[in-house]
C-alpha positions in Angstrom: -24.9 8.2 -7.4 -26.4 9.6 -10.6 -27.7 12.7 -8.8 -24.2 13.4 -7.5 -22.6 12.8 -10.9 -25.1 15.2 -12.5 -23.1 18.1 -10.9 -19.8 16.9 -12.6 -18.5 19.5 -15.1 -16.4 17.7 -17.7 -14.8 21.0 -18.8 -13.3 21.6 -15.4 -13.3 18.0 -14.2 -14.8 19.3 -10.9 -18.3 19.4 -9.4 -20.2 22.6 -10.2 -20.4 25.2 -7.5 -18.9 22.9 -4.9 -15.6 24.7 -4.0 -12.3 23.0 -3.5 -13.1 21.4 -0.1 -16.5 19.9 -1.2 -14.9 18.7 -4.4 -12.4 16.8 -2.4 -15.2 15.3 -0.2 -17.2 14.4 -3.3 -14.2 12.6 -4.9 -13.6 10.8 -1.6 -17.2 9.7 -1.5 -16.9 8.4 -5.1 -13.7 6.5 -4.2 -15.5 4.9 -1.3 -18.5 4.0 -3.4 -16.3 2.6 -6.2 -14.3 0.5 -3.8 -17.4 -0.9 -2.2 -19.3 -1.5 -5.4 -16.3 -2.8 -7.4 -16.5 -0.1 -10.0 -13.0 1.4 -9.3 -12.0 1.4 -12.9 -15.0 3.7 -13.8 -13.9 6.3 -11.2 -10.2 6.0 -11.8 -10.3 7.8 -15.2 -12.4 10.6 -13.8 -9.9 11.2 -10.9 -7.0 11.1 -13.3 -8.6 13.7 -15.6 -9.5 15.9 -12.5 -5.9 15.8 -11.3 -4.5 16.5 -14.8 -6.8 19.5 -15.4 -6.4 21.0 -11.9 -3.0 20.1 -10.5 -1.2 23.3 -11.6 -3.7 25.8 -10.2 -5.9 24.2 -7.6 -4.2 21.6 -5.5 -1.6 23.6 -3.6 -2.0 26.8 -1.6 -0.7 28.4 1.6 -2.8 26.0 3.7 -1.5 22.8 2.1 0.2 20.7 4.7 0.2 17.2 3.3 3.9 17.3 2.6 4.8 17.1 6.3 7.6 14.6 6.8 6.2 11.1 7.4 6.9 9.5 10.8 10.1 7.5 11.0 10.5 4.1 12.5 13.0 3.4 15.3 13.6 -0.2 16.4 10.2 -1.3 15.1 8.2 1.5 16.7 6.8 4.6 15.0 8.3 7.9 16.1 6.7 11.3 15.3 8.5 13.2 12.6 9.5 16.0 15.0 10.9 13.7 17.8 
């Protein structure tokens, strides 16, 4: 974990030379590690700072598709959003 964290740039709140996709994967690995090790609080502040510093310029682009409508429920069963 220390080797991974050595690439963390506190000025940008991202990992040096990682690009946006690998930064997301790195944060996901940190979240998984924190969850398994019980150190969630340690990682939470780093994630919060990363979001605050990068939300305006780095999280949304023409390829962003996470705002697709969630599936709806009909009579207790899940139905695709476009049904």
